[in-house]
DSSP file (Angstrom, degrees, kcal/mol; ACC not computed):
  #  RESIDUE AA STRUCTURE BP1 BP2  ACC     N-H-->O    O-->H-N    N-H-->O    O-->H-N    TCO  KAPPA ALPHA  PHI   PSI    X-CA   Y-CA   Z-CA
    1    1 A M     >        0   0    0      0, 0.0     4,-2.0     0, 0.0     3,-0.3   0.000 360.0 360.0 360.0 -12.4    0.0    0.0    0.0
    2    2 A A  H  >  +     0   0    0      1,-0.2     4,-1.7     2,-0.2     5,-0.1   0.817 360.0  56.4 -59.9 -30.1    2.9    2.2    0.2
    3    3 A T  H  > S+     0   0    0      1,-0.2     4,-1.8     2,-0.2    -1,-0.2   0.867 105.1  50.4 -73.5 -34.5    2.8    2.9   -3.4
    4    4 A T  H  > S+     0   0    0     -3,-0.3     4,-2.1     2,-0.2    -2,-0.2   0.887 108.3  52.8 -69.7 -38.7   -0.8    4.1   -3.4
    5    5 A D  H  X S+     0   0    0     -4,-2.0     4,-1.6     1,-0.2    -2,-0.2   0.903 110.8  47.3 -62.7 -40.7    0.0    6.5   -0.5
    6    6 A T  H  X S+     0   0    0     -4,-1.7     4,-1.1     1,-0.2    -1,-0.2   0.889 110.8  51.7 -66.9 -39.5    2.8    8.0   -2.4
    7    7 A A  H  < S+     0   0    0     -4,-1.8    -2,-0.2     1,-0.2    -1,-0.2   0.864 109.6  49.6 -65.4 -36.2    0.7    8.3   -5.5
    8    8 A C  H  < S+     0   0    0     -4,-2.1    -1,-0.2     1,-0.2    -2,-0.2   0.830 107.3  55.3 -72.0 -32.5   -2.0   10.1   -3.6
    9    9 A R  H  < S+     0   0    0     -4,-1.6    -1,-0.2    -5,-0.2    -2,-0.2   0.726  85.9  97.4 -78.3 -21.0    0.4   12.5   -2.1
   10   10 A R  S  < S-     0   0    0     -4,-1.1     2,-0.2    -3,-0.2    -3,-0.0  -0.448  73.9-128.5 -69.0 136.7    1.9   13.7   -5.3
   11   11 A R        -     0   0    0     -2,-0.2     2,-0.6     1,-0.1    -1,-0.1  -0.543  21.4-110.7 -82.8 150.8    0.4   16.9   -6.7
   12   12 A A        -     0   0    0     -2,-0.2     2,-0.2     1,-0.0    -1,-0.1  -0.716  36.8-127.7 -78.7 124.7   -0.8   17.1  -10.1
   13   13 A T        -     0   0    0     -2,-0.6     3,-0.1     1,-0.1    -1,-0.0  -0.513  19.2-121.8 -78.3 140.8    1.6   19.3  -12.0
   14   14 A A        -     0   0    0     -2,-0.2     3,-0.1     1,-0.1    -1,-0.1  -0.484  36.4 -95.9 -78.3 149.6    0.0   22.2  -13.9
   15   15 A P        -     0   0    0      0, 0.0    -1,-0.1     0, 0.0     2,-0.0  -0.313  50.6 -95.0 -63.9 150.2    0.6   22.4  -17.7
   16   16 A A        -     0   0    0      1,-0.1     2,-0.2    -3,-0.1    -3,-0.0  -0.374  40.7-116.0 -68.2 145.2    3.6   24.6  -18.6
   17   17 A L        -     0   0    0     -3,-0.1    -1,-0.1     1,-0.1     2,-0.1  -0.550  23.9-123.2 -81.6 145.0    2.7   28.1  -19.6
   18   18 A T     >  -     0   0    0     -2,-0.2     4,-2.3     1,-0.1     5,-0.2  -0.343  29.7-104.2 -77.9 168.8    3.4   29.4  -23.1
   19   19 A L  H  > S+     0   0    0      1,-0.2     4,-2.7     2,-0.2     5,-0.2   0.917 121.1  52.9 -57.5 -46.6    5.5   32.5  -23.6
   20   20 A D  H  > S+     0   0    0      1,-0.2     4,-2.3     2,-0.2    -1,-0.2   0.899 110.1  48.2 -55.9 -44.5    2.5   34.6  -24.4
   21   21 A E  H  > S+     0   0    0      2,-0.2     4,-2.4     1,-0.2    -1,-0.2   0.924 111.5  49.4 -65.2 -43.2    0.8   33.6  -21.1
   22   22 A R  H  X S+     0   0    0     -4,-2.3     4,-2.5     1,-0.2    -2,-0.2   0.909 112.2  49.0 -62.2 -43.0    4.0   34.2  -19.1
   23   23 A L  H  X S+     0   0    0     -4,-2.7     4,-2.7     2,-0.2    -1,-0.2   0.888 109.8  51.6 -65.0 -40.2    4.4   37.7  -20.7
   24   24 A T  H  X S+     0   0    0     -4,-2.3     4,-2.2     2,-0.2    -2,-0.2   0.935 111.2  47.1 -59.5 -49.5    0.8   38.5  -20.0
   25   25 A L  H  X S+     0   0    0     -4,-2.4     4,-2.3     1,-0.2    -2,-0.2   0.894 112.2  49.7 -58.6 -43.5    1.2   37.5  -16.3
   26   26 A S  H  X S+     0   0    0     -4,-2.5     4,-2.6     2,-0.2    -2,-0.2   0.919 110.0  51.7 -64.7 -42.4    4.4   39.6  -16.0
   27   27 A G  H  X S+     0   0    0     -4,-2.7     4,-2.2     1,-0.2    -2,-0.2   0.899 109.7  49.3 -62.3 -38.8    2.7   42.6  -17.6
   28   28 A L  H  X S+     0   0    0     -4,-2.2     4,-2.1     2,-0.2    -1,-0.2   0.897 111.7  49.3 -65.3 -41.8   -0.2   42.3  -15.1
   29   29 A A  H  X S+     0   0    0     -4,-2.3     4,-2.1     1,-0.2    -2,-0.2   0.919 111.4  48.4 -64.4 -42.3    2.3   42.1  -12.2
   30   30 A M  H  X S+     0   0    0     -4,-2.6     4,-2.8     2,-0.2     5,-0.2   0.893 108.7  53.9 -65.4 -39.9    4.2   45.1  -13.4
   31   31 A D  H  X S+     0   0    0     -4,-2.2     4,-2.5     1,-0.2    -1,-0.2   0.926 109.5  48.8 -60.4 -44.0    1.0   47.1  -13.8
   32   32 A A  H  X S+     0   0    0     -4,-2.1     4,-2.2     1,-0.2     5,-0.2   0.915 111.8  49.3 -62.6 -43.1    0.1   46.4  -10.2
   33   33 A R  H  X S+     0   0    0     -4,-2.1     4,-2.5     1,-0.2    -2,-0.2   0.912 110.9  49.1 -62.9 -43.0    3.5   47.4   -9.1
   34   34 A F  H  X S+     0   0    0     -4,-2.8     4,-2.6     2,-0.2     5,-0.2   0.917 109.7  52.5 -62.3 -43.5    3.4   50.7  -11.0
   35   35 A D  H  X S+     0   0    0     -4,-2.5     4,-2.0     1,-0.2    -2,-0.2   0.937 114.1  41.5 -58.8 -46.3    0.0   51.5   -9.6
   36   36 A T  H  X S+     0   0    0     -4,-2.2     4,-2.7     2,-0.2    -1,-0.2   0.878 113.7  53.3 -70.7 -34.2    1.1   51.0   -6.0
   37   37 A A  H  X S+     0   0    0     -4,-2.5     4,-2.4    -5,-0.2    -2,-0.2   0.892 108.6  50.3 -65.5 -40.1    4.4   52.8   -6.7
   38   38 A S  H  X S+     0   0    0     -4,-2.6     4,-2.2     2,-0.2    -1,-0.2   0.921 113.0  45.4 -64.0 -44.9    2.5   55.8   -8.1
   39   39 A A  H  X S+     0   0    0     -4,-2.0     4,-1.9    -5,-0.2    -2,-0.2   0.908 112.3  52.0 -64.7 -42.3    0.3   55.9   -5.0
   40   40 A D  H  X S+     0   0    0     -4,-2.7     4,-2.6     1,-0.2    -2,-0.2   0.915 109.6  49.5 -62.9 -41.1    3.2   55.5   -2.7
   41   41 A H  H  X S+     0   0    0     -4,-2.4     4,-2.1     1,-0.2    -1,-0.2   0.917 110.1  50.4 -63.5 -43.8    5.1   58.3   -4.4
   42   42 A A  H  X S+     0   0    0     -4,-2.2     4,-0.6     1,-0.2    -1,-0.2   0.857 112.6  46.9 -63.7 -33.2    2.0   60.6   -4.1
   43   43 A I  H >< S+     0   0    0     -4,-1.9     3,-0.5     2,-0.2     4,-0.4   0.914 113.3  48.4 -73.4 -43.0    1.7   59.8   -0.4
   44   44 A R  H 3< S+     0   0    0     -4,-2.6     3,-0.3     1,-0.2    -2,-0.2   0.816 119.0  38.2 -69.2 -29.5    5.4   60.3    0.3
   45   45 A T  H >< S+     0   0    0     -4,-2.1     3,-1.0    -5,-0.2    -1,-0.2   0.418  87.4  95.5-104.4   3.7    5.6   63.7   -1.5
   46   46 A A  T << S+     0   0    0     -4,-0.6    -1,-0.2    -3,-0.5    -2,-0.1   0.811  86.3  48.6 -60.5 -32.9    2.2   65.2   -0.5
   47   47 A H  T 3  S+     0   0    0     -4,-0.4     2,-0.5    -3,-0.3    -1,-0.2   0.535  82.7 110.0 -89.2  -6.9    3.7   67.1    2.4
   48   48 A I    <   -     0   0    0     -3,-1.0     2,-0.4     1,-0.1    -3,-0.0  -0.575  66.7-134.9 -76.1 123.3    6.6   68.7    0.4
   49   49 A A        -     0   0    0     -2,-0.5     2,-0.5     1,-0.0    -2,-0.1  -0.623  18.7-160.9 -78.5 130.8    6.0   72.4    0.0
   50   50 A V        -     0   0    0     -2,-0.4     2,-0.4     3,-0.0    -1,-0.0  -0.965   2.5-153.8-117.8 125.6    6.7   73.6   -3.5
   51   51 A E        -     0   0    0     -2,-0.5     3,-0.1     1,-0.1    -2,-0.0  -0.786  30.4-101.3 -99.0 144.7    7.3   77.2   -4.2
   52   52 A A        -     0   0    0     -2,-0.4    -1,-0.1     1,-0.1     3,-0.0  -0.312  42.2-110.7 -61.5 135.7    6.5   78.7   -7.5
   53   53 A P        -     0   0    0      0, 0.0     2,-0.4     0, 0.0    -1,-0.1  -0.369  32.4-106.3 -68.2 148.9    9.7   79.2   -9.7
   54   54 A E        -     0   0    0     -3,-0.1     2,-0.8     1,-0.1    -3,-0.0  -0.622  30.6-137.1 -76.5 129.7   10.7   82.7  -10.4
   55   55 A I        -     0   0    0     -2,-0.4     2,-0.5    -3,-0.0    -1,-0.1  -0.793  15.4-150.8 -95.7 114.9   10.0   83.6  -13.9
   56   56 A L        -     0   0    0     -2,-0.8     2,-0.7     1,-0.0    -2,-0.0  -0.699   2.4-154.0 -87.6 130.1   12.8   85.4  -15.5
   57   57 A T        -     0   0    0     -2,-0.5     3,-0.1     3,-0.0    -2,-0.0  -0.903  18.3-176.4-105.3 116.7   11.9   87.9  -18.1
   58   58 A G        -     0   0    0     -2,-0.7     2,-0.1     1,-0.2     0, 0.0  -0.327  40.9 -63.4 -96.5-176.8   14.8   88.5  -20.6
   59   59 A P        -     0   0    0      0, 0.0    -1,-0.2     0, 0.0     3,-0.1  -0.412  59.9-105.2 -67.0 146.8   15.1   90.8  -23.4
   60   60 A T        -     0   0    0      1,-0.1     3,-0.1    -2,-0.1    -3,-0.0  -0.471  44.4 -96.6 -70.6 141.1   12.6   90.2  -26.2
   61   61 A P        -     0   0    0      0, 0.0    -1,-0.1     0, 0.0     3,-0.1  -0.250  46.0 -97.2 -60.5 144.4   14.2   88.5  -29.2
   62   62 A A        -     0   0    0      1,-0.1     2,-0.1    -3,-0.1     0, 0.0  -0.368  43.1-111.8 -63.7 138.2   15.1   90.9  -31.9
   63   63 A S        -     0   0    0     -3,-0.1    -1,-0.1     1,-0.1     3,-0.0  -0.388  30.7-120.3 -70.1 148.5   12.5   91.1  -34.6
   64   64 A R        -     0   0    0      1,-0.1    42,-0.1    -3,-0.1    -1,-0.1  -0.657  32.3 -98.3 -90.5 147.4   13.5   89.6  -37.9
   65   65 A P        -     0   0    0      0, 0.0    -1,-0.1     0, 0.0    47,-0.1  -0.318  32.1-173.7 -63.6 145.8   13.5   91.8  -41.0
   66   66 A T        +     0   0    0     -3,-0.0     2,-0.3    46,-0.0     3,-0.0   0.468  63.9  51.5-117.9  -7.4   10.4   91.5  -43.2
   67   67 A T  S  > S-     0   0    0      1,-0.1     4,-2.0    45,-0.0     5,-0.1  -0.879  82.0-117.3-127.8 160.9   11.4   93.7  -46.2
   68   68 A V  H  > S+     0   0    0     -2,-0.3     4,-2.7     1,-0.2     5,-0.2   0.893 116.3  57.5 -62.3 -38.0   14.5   93.8  -48.5
   69   69 A E  H  > S+     0   0    0      1,-0.2     4,-2.3     2,-0.2    -1,-0.2   0.924 106.6  47.7 -60.4 -43.3   15.2   97.3  -47.2
   70   70 A E  H  > S+     0   0    0      2,-0.2     4,-2.5     1,-0.2    -1,-0.2   0.877 110.7  51.7 -64.3 -37.7   15.4   96.1  -43.6
   71   71 A V  H  X S+     0   0    0     -4,-2.0     4,-2.6     2,-0.2    -2,-0.2   0.937 111.0  47.5 -64.0 -45.1   17.7   93.2  -44.6
   72   72 A L  H  X S+     0   0    0     -4,-2.7     4,-2.2     2,-0.2    -2,-0.2   0.901 112.5  49.4 -63.5 -41.2   20.0   95.7  -46.4
   73   73 A Q  H  X S+     0   0    0     -4,-2.3     4,-2.1    -5,-0.2    -1,-0.2   0.931 113.2  46.6 -62.2 -45.2   20.0   98.0  -43.4
   74   74 A E  H  X S+     0   0    0     -4,-2.5     4,-2.4     1,-0.2    -2,-0.2   0.869 109.4  54.2 -65.3 -38.2   20.8   95.1  -41.1
   75   75 A A  H  X S+     0   0    0     -4,-2.6     4,-2.2     2,-0.2    -1,-0.2   0.896 108.6  48.8 -63.6 -39.4   23.5   93.9  -43.4
   76   76 A A  H  X S+     0   0    0     -4,-2.2     4,-2.4     1,-0.2    -2,-0.2   0.915 111.5  50.8 -63.7 -42.7   25.2   97.3  -43.3
   77   77 A R  H  X S+     0   0    0     -4,-2.1     4,-2.7     1,-0.2    -2,-0.2   0.899 108.7  51.5 -64.4 -39.2   24.9   97.3  -39.5
   78   78 A L  H  X S+     0   0    0     -4,-2.4     4,-3.0     2,-0.2     5,-0.5   0.922 110.4  47.7 -64.4 -43.4   26.5   93.9  -39.2
   79   79 A I  H  X S+     0   0    0     -4,-2.2     4,-1.8     2,-0.2    -2,-0.2   0.918 114.1  47.1 -65.9 -40.9   29.4   94.9  -41.4
   80   80 A R  H  < S+     0   0    0     -4,-2.4    -2,-0.2    -5,-0.2    -1,-0.2   0.925 119.1  41.1 -60.4 -44.9   29.9   98.1  -39.3
   81   81 A A  H  < S+     0   0    0     -4,-2.7    -2,-0.2    -5,-0.2    -1,-0.2   0.867 130.3  22.0 -76.5 -36.3   29.6   96.2  -36.0
   82   82 A H  H  < S-     0   0    0     -4,-3.0    -3,-0.2     1,-0.3    -2,-0.2   0.550 109.0-109.1-114.0 -10.3   31.6   93.0  -36.8
   83   83 A G     <  -     0   0    0     -4,-1.8    13,-2.2    -5,-0.5     2,-0.4  -0.332  27.4 -86.8 105.4 171.3   33.9   94.1  -39.6
   84   84 A W  B     +a   96   0A   0     11,-0.2     2,-0.3    -2,-0.1    13,-0.2  -0.943  40.4 175.6-123.0 142.3   34.2   93.3  -43.3
   85   85 A I        -     0   0    0     11,-1.4     2,-0.3    -2,-0.4    13,-0.2  -0.866  17.8-135.9-138.5 172.7   36.0   90.5  -45.0
   86   86 A T  S    S+     0   0    0     -2,-0.3    53,-0.1    11,-0.1    11,-0.0  -0.879  76.8  19.1-126.7 160.8   36.6   89.0  -48.4
   87   87 A R  S    S+     0   0    0     -2,-0.3     2,-0.3    48,-0.3    -1,-0.1   0.596 111.2  72.0  60.0  18.1   36.6   85.4  -49.9
   88   88 A Y  S    S-     0   0    0      1,-0.1     9,-0.3    -3,-0.1    12,-0.2  -0.952  76.7-133.9-159.2 137.8   34.6   84.0  -46.9
   89   89 A V        -     0   0    0     -2,-0.3     8,-2.1     7,-0.1    11,-0.2   0.952  52.4-161.6 -62.9 -49.5   30.9   84.4  -45.9
   90   90 A G  E     -B   96   0A   0      6,-0.2     6,-0.2    10,-0.1    -1,-0.1  -0.306  18.2-131.6 101.3 179.2   31.9   85.2  -42.3
   91   91 A R  E >>  -B   95   0A   0      4,-1.5     4,-2.5    -9,-0.1     3,-1.7  -0.926  44.3 -77.5-163.9 171.0   30.3   85.2  -38.8
   92   92 A P  T 34 S+     0   0    0      0, 0.0     4,-0.1     0, 0.0    -1,-0.0   0.803 126.5  49.0 -53.7 -35.9   30.3   87.6  -35.9
   93   93 A D  T 34 S+     0   0    0      1,-0.2    -3,-0.0     2,-0.1     0, 0.0   0.641 122.2  32.2 -82.7 -12.5   33.7   86.8  -34.7
   94   94 A T  T <4 S-     0   0    0     -3,-1.7     2,-0.2     1,-0.3    -1,-0.2   0.608 109.5-115.4-113.6 -19.7   35.4   87.2  -38.1
   95   95 A G  E  <  - B   0  91A   0     -4,-2.5    -4,-1.5   -12,-0.1     2,-0.4  -0.482  32.9 -89.6 102.2 179.3   33.3   89.8  -39.8
   96   96 A Y  E     -aB  84  90A   0    -13,-2.2   -11,-1.4    -6,-0.2    -6,-0.2  -0.958  15.9-139.7-132.3 147.2   31.1   89.4  -42.9
   97   97 A C     >  -     0   0    0     -8,-2.1     4,-2.6    -2,-0.4     5,-0.2  -0.410  48.9 -92.0 -84.4 179.2   31.4   89.7  -46.6
   98   98 A L  H  > S+     0   0    0    -13,-0.2     4,-2.1     1,-0.2     5,-0.2   0.931 127.7  43.1 -61.4 -47.5   28.5   91.3  -48.4
   99   99 A I  H  > S+     0   0    0      2,-0.2     4,-2.8     1,-0.2     5,-0.2   0.917 113.6  52.5 -67.2 -41.6   26.6   88.0  -49.0
  100  100 A G  H  > S+     0   0    0      1,-0.2     4,-2.6     2,-0.2     5,-0.2   0.907 110.2  48.2 -61.4 -39.3   27.3   86.7  -45.5
  101  101 A A  H  X S+     0   0    0     -4,-2.6     4,-2.3     2,-0.2    -1,-0.2   0.909 111.0  50.0 -66.9 -39.2   25.9   89.9  -44.0
  102  102 A I  H  X S+     0   0    0     -4,-2.1     4,-2.2     2,-0.2    -2,-0.2   0.924 113.0  47.1 -61.0 -46.6   22.8   89.7  -46.2
  103  103 A R  H  X>S+     0   0    0     -4,-2.8     5,-0.9     2,-0.2     4,-0.8   0.926 113.7  46.9 -61.5 -45.2   22.3   86.0  -45.2
  104  104 A A  H ><5S+     0   0    0     -4,-2.6     3,-0.5     1,-0.2    -1,-0.2   0.886 113.0  50.2 -65.6 -37.5   22.8   86.8  -41.5
  105  105 A A  H 3<5S+     0   0    0     -4,-2.3    -1,-0.2     1,-0.2    -2,-0.2   0.863 105.2  56.1 -69.7 -35.5   20.4   89.8  -41.7
  106  106 A A  H ><5S-     0   0    0     -4,-2.2     3,-1.3    -5,-0.2    -1,-0.2   0.653  98.1-141.2 -72.3 -16.8   17.7   87.8  -43.4
  107  107 A G  T <<5 -     0   0    0     -4,-0.8    -3,-0.1    -3,-0.5     3,-0.1   0.825  68.7 -45.5  62.3  34.3   17.7   85.3  -40.6
  108  108 A G  T 3 <S+     0   0    0     -5,-0.9     2,-1.2     1,-0.2    -1,-0.3   0.428  98.8 135.9  89.6  -0.6   17.2   82.2  -42.8
  109  109 A N    <>  -     0   0    0     -3,-1.3     4,-2.4    -6,-0.2     3,-0.3  -0.697  34.5-170.6 -84.5  98.1   14.4   83.7  -44.9
  110  110 A R  H  > S+     0   0    0     -2,-1.2     4,-2.7     1,-0.2     5,-0.2   0.817  81.2  58.0 -62.9 -32.8   15.6   82.6  -48.4
  111  111 A R  H  > S+     0   0    0      2,-0.2     4,-2.2     1,-0.2    -1,-0.2   0.930 110.7  42.6 -63.4 -44.4   13.1   84.7  -50.2
  112  112 A L  H  > S+     0   0    0     -3,-0.3     4,-2.8     2,-0.2     5,-0.2   0.898 113.8  52.9 -68.4 -39.9   14.5   87.9  -48.6
  113  113 A E  H  X S+     0   0    0     -4,-2.4     4,-2.8     2,-0.2     5,-0.2   0.960 112.0  44.0 -55.1 -54.0   18.1   86.7  -49.1
  114  114 A D  H  X S+     0   0    0     -4,-2.7     4,-2.7     1,-0.2     5,-0.2   0.904 114.8  49.2 -62.6 -42.6   17.5   86.1  -52.8
  115  115 A A  H  X S+     0   0    0     -4,-2.2     4,-2.3    -5,-0.2    -1,-0.2   0.935 113.1  46.8 -64.2 -43.4   15.6   89.4  -53.3
  116  116 A A  H  X S+     0   0    0     -4,-2.8     4,-2.3     2,-0.2    -2,-0.2   0.911 114.3  47.1 -65.5 -42.4   18.3   91.4  -51.4
  117  117 A E  H  X S+     0   0    0     -4,-2.8     4,-2.7    -5,-0.2    -1,-0.2   0.912 112.2  50.2 -61.1 -43.9   21.1   89.7  -53.4
  118  118 A A  H  X S+     0   0    0     -4,-2.7     4,-2.4    -5,-0.2    -2,-0.2   0.909 111.1  48.7 -65.4 -39.7   19.3   90.3  -56.7
  119  119 A L  H  X S+     0   0    0     -4,-2.3     4,-2.4     2,-0.2    -1,-0.2   0.919 111.6  49.7 -63.9 -44.3   18.8   93.9  -55.8
  120  120 A M  H  X S+     0   0    0     -4,-2.3     4,-2.6     1,-0.2    -2,-0.2   0.908 109.8  51.1 -62.5 -41.2   22.5   94.4  -54.9
  121  121 A L  H  X S+     0   0    0     -4,-2.7     4,-2.9     2,-0.2     5,-0.2   0.918 110.3  49.6 -62.6 -42.4   23.6   92.7  -58.1
  122  122 A D  H  X S+     0   0    0     -4,-2.4     4,-1.5     1,-0.2    -2,-0.2   0.928 113.1  46.1 -61.2 -43.8   21.3   95.1  -60.1
  123  123 A R  H  X S+     0   0    0     -4,-2.4     4,-0.7     2,-0.2    -2,-0.2   0.884 114.2  48.2 -66.0 -39.6   22.7   98.1  -58.3
  124  124 A I  H >X S+     0   0    0     -4,-2.6     4,-3.0     1,-0.2     3,-1.2   0.943 112.2  48.9 -63.9 -48.9   26.3   96.8  -58.8
  125  125 A R  H 3< S+     0   0    0     -4,-2.9    -1,-0.2     1,-0.3    -2,-0.2   0.766 100.2  65.7 -65.3 -24.7   25.7   96.1  -62.5
  126  126 A A  H 3< S+     0   0    0     -4,-1.5    -1,-0.3    -5,-0.2    -2,-0.2   0.839 117.0  27.4 -67.1 -27.4   24.2   99.6  -63.0
  127  127 A K  H << S+     0   0    0     -3,-1.2    -2,-0.2    -4,-0.7    -1,-0.2   0.749 138.6  24.8-100.7 -31.0   27.7  101.0  -62.2
  128  128 A Q    ><  -     0   0    0     -4,-3.0     3,-1.7    -5,-0.1    -1,-0.2  -0.772  65.1-177.0-136.5  88.9   29.8   98.1  -63.3
  129  129 A P  T 3  S+     0   0    0      0, 0.0    -4,-0.1     0, 0.0    -1,-0.1   0.700  77.8  64.1 -65.1 -18.4   28.1   96.0  -66.0
  130  130 A D  T 3  S+     0   0    0     -5,-0.0     2,-0.2     2,-0.0    -5,-0.1   0.494  72.4 117.4 -83.7  -1.6   30.8   93.4  -66.3
  131  131 A I    <   -     0   0    0     -3,-1.7     3,-0.1     1,-0.1    -3,-0.0  -0.489  48.1-162.6 -72.4 132.6   30.5   92.1  -62.7
  132  132 A V        -     0   0    0     -2,-0.2     2,-0.3     1,-0.2    -1,-0.1   0.880  63.7  -5.4 -82.4 -43.9   29.5   88.5  -62.5
  133  133 A S     >  -     0   0    0      1,-0.1     4,-2.0    -9,-0.0    -1,-0.2  -0.946  63.6-108.6-149.2 165.5   28.3   88.2  -59.0
  134  134 A V  H  > S+     0   0    0     -2,-0.3     4,-2.7     1,-0.2     5,-0.2   0.904 118.9  52.8 -63.7 -41.1   27.9   90.0  -55.7
  135  135 A G  H  > S+     0   0    0      1,-0.2     4,-2.2     2,-0.2   -48,-0.3   0.890 108.2  49.3 -61.8 -41.0   30.6   87.9  -54.2
  136  136 A A  H  > S+     0   0    0      2,-0.2     4,-1.2     1,-0.2    -1,-0.2   0.892 112.4  48.3 -65.0 -40.2   33.1   88.7  -57.0
  137  137 A W  H  X S+     0   0    0     -4,-2.0     4,-0.5     2,-0.2     3,-0.4   0.928 111.3  50.5 -64.1 -45.4   32.4   92.4  -56.6
  138  138 A N  H >< S+     0   0    0     -4,-2.7     3,-1.2     1,-0.2    -2,-0.2   0.906 109.5  50.3 -57.5 -44.1   32.8   92.2  -52.8
  139  139 A D  H 3< S+     0   0    0     -4,-2.2    -1,-0.2     1,-0.2    -2,-0.2   0.764 105.6  58.3 -66.9 -25.1   36.1   90.4  -53.2
  140  140 A A  H 3< S+     0   0    0     -4,-1.2    -1,-0.2    -3,-0.4    -2,-0.2   0.583  86.5  99.1 -81.8 -11.0   37.3   93.0  -55.6
  141  141 A Q    <<  -     0   0    0     -3,-1.2    -3,-0.0    -4,-0.5    -4,-0.0  -0.458  66.9-143.0 -83.5 154.8   36.9   95.9  -53.1
  142  142 A S  S    S-     0   0    0     -2,-0.1    -1,-0.1     1,-0.1    -3,-0.0   0.561  75.7 -14.6 -89.4 -10.9   39.8   97.4  -51.1
  143  143 A G  S  > S-     0   0    0    -58,-0.1     4,-0.6     1,-0.0    -1,-0.1  -0.972  79.8 -79.0-175.4 178.1   37.8   98.0  -48.0
  144  144 A P  H  > S+     0   0    0      0, 0.0     4,-2.9     0, 0.0     5,-0.3   0.713 104.0  81.4 -70.5 -21.8   34.3   98.2  -46.4
  145  145 A A  H  > S+     0   0    0      1,-0.2     4,-2.5     2,-0.2     5,-0.2   0.922  93.8  42.9 -55.8 -51.7   33.6  101.8  -47.6
  146  146 A P  H  > S+     0   0    0      0, 0.0     4,-2.3     0, 0.0    -1,-0.2   0.861 114.6  51.8 -63.9 -32.4   32.5  100.9  -51.1
  147  147 A V  H  X S+     0   0    0     -4,-0.6     4,-2.4     2,-0.2    -2,-0.2   0.933 112.4  45.1 -67.5 -46.0   30.4   97.9  -49.8
  148  148 A L  H  X S+     0   0    0     -4,-2.9     4,-2.1     2,-0.2    -1,-0.2   0.865 112.4  51.7 -66.0 -35.1   28.7  100.1  -47.3
  149  149 A R  H  X S+     0   0    0     -4,-2.5     4,-2.7    -5,-0.3    -2,-0.2   0.938 111.1  47.9 -65.0 -44.1   28.1  102.8  -49.9
  150  150 A M  H  X S+     0   0    0     -4,-2.3     4,-2.6     1,-0.2    -2,-0.2   0.877 110.2  51.3 -65.6 -37.4   26.6  100.3  -52.3
  151  151 A L  H  X S+     0   0    0     -4,-2.4     4,-2.2     2,-0.2    -1,-0.2   0.913 111.3  49.5 -64.5 -40.3   24.3   98.9  -49.5
  152  152 A D  H  X S+     0   0    0     -4,-2.1     4,-2.3     2,-0.2    -2,-0.2   0.932 111.7  47.7 -57.8 -49.1   23.2  102.5  -48.8
  153  153 A Q  H  X S+     0   0    0     -4,-2.7     4,-2.1     1,-0.2    -2,-0.2   0.908 112.6  48.5 -60.9 -43.2   22.4  103.1  -52.5
  154  154 A A  H  X S+     0   0    0     -4,-2.6     4,-1.3     2,-0.2    -1,-0.2   0.873 110.0  52.2 -66.1 -37.1   20.5   99.8  -52.8
  155  155 A T  H  X S+     0   0    0     -4,-2.2     4,-0.7     1,-0.2     3,-0.3   0.910 110.4  47.8 -65.2 -41.5   18.5  100.6  -49.6
  156  156 A R  H >X S+     0   0    0     -4,-2.3     3,-0.8     1,-0.2     4,-0.7   0.864 107.4  57.7 -67.0 -34.7   17.6  104.0  -51.1
  157  157 A H  H >X S+     0   0    0     -4,-2.1     4,-1.3     1,-0.2     3,-0.7   0.803  94.9  64.0 -67.4 -28.1   16.6  102.3  -54.4
  158  158 A T  H 3< S+     0   0    0     -4,-1.3    -1,-0.2    -3,-0.3    -2,-0.2   0.818  95.1  61.1 -66.5 -25.8   14.1  100.0  -52.6
  159  159 A D  H << S+     0   0    0     -3,-0.8    -1,-0.2    -4,-0.7    -2,-0.2   0.832 106.0  46.5 -63.4 -32.0   12.2  103.2  -51.7
  160  160 A R  H <<        0   0    0     -4,-0.7    -1,-0.2    -3,-0.7    -2,-0.2   0.746 360.0 360.0 -83.5 -24.8   11.7  103.9  -55.5
  161  161 A S     <        0   0    0     -4,-1.3    -1,-0.2    -3,-0.0    -2,-0.2   0.506 360.0 360.0 -78.5 360.0   10.7  100.4  -56.4
């Protein structure tokens, strides 16, 4: 009879779970843990006084030019403020060529860049018809004075157009 006692005492083993079933059970267990963790966190932090952060008001961002005239005026200001260079578009720490100043002044507005450069080329060709490009004309200058003069003339010309 010893064999029947042993047979009765054995538990019936449950069938093995599939991967999907195990993942589902793990997901449910994690959801329960997250729910209790969220509640525990809310309870632990409910007494912490929070003061409103100080809102710092800085200077308002400079408005971007909206007309070709404003782009040309800003380009002239950039050359005066940061210097003038040749053979390189430039940046604030090196200075700007005419095209670089126009691009920086337009603030990424390709339509304004193109219109300002086209107007500059028209004004340059009115005085020197053999000039191929704004960049070539800029590189042929001996200093910033002719560039600033041409920017001023082109700016005044926008009033007439």
